[in-house]
Structure formats: C-alpha cells, structure tokens
N, C-alpha and C positions, 0 to 999 in steps of 0.2 A: 295725284296719288291717293288712294283710298286709306281711310284711317283704320285702323285695327279696332275691333269691336271686342271688349271684355265683357265676359259674364259676371255676375255677382260674385261668385266663390272667389274669382281672380282680383275683383275690386276689392273684397275684403282683406284679401292677402296683401295687397299691394298698399292699402291705407292703414291696416290694423283697427278698422272700423267693424263693428257687429252689423248684421242686417238690419236690426231695429233702429240703430243710431243711423245708417246711411238714410232709411226712408223718413225719420223724423227731420234730420238736416235737410233732405230735399224738400220736404213740405215747409220748412222755413227758409228756404232758398240759399242754404249754406252748403250745397253740395250739388255738383252738375246733374241735370235731369238726363235720364236714359232715353236710348231710342227705342221706340216700339217696334219689335220684329213681328209679332203676332199677337193673337188674343191675350196670351199669357206668357208672353216671351219678350224680355227687354236684355238691352246690353248699353254699356257706356262706352263712348269714344276713348280710346286711349289718351288722345290729346287732350281731352277735357280733364280726365283724371289726372295726368302729369302736371297740367297748368294748376290745378287745384293744389295738388301737393307742393308745387313749387311756390305757390302763394302763401302756404302755411309755414314754410320753412323760417327758422329764426336766423335772421341776418346779424352777424357779430361784425363790428366795425374793426 
C-alpha cells in the first residue's frame, strides 16, 4: 500500500510547526526527512509524520 505524501503546508497544519522550525528540526535530526520529488519539490510520508506526532504525545498513566 502506497503511503500518502504530504506537502509542507499540510505538515505545518498537522504539527503546528512553522516552516523554519521544520527545517531546523530536520537538520538536527528531530523531525523526519522529506522525500525529494523534484529539484525543488519535497513531501513527507504521512506515516513518518504520524509516527513523529505519536512519539511526542504526553502519556499520562
């Protein structure tokens, strides 16, 4: 099954992060890397973004 690809505006909306924060966190290895679709076109796998969001949830016992 193919994973849905999300463009940056959708990733920003889902995560609440700004464009600059996304790129800083990617550089530091704190956010999933995008998939390159062209010379200036990238997208993120929905499963990677979902897994990242789930890993950041605060779990209350």
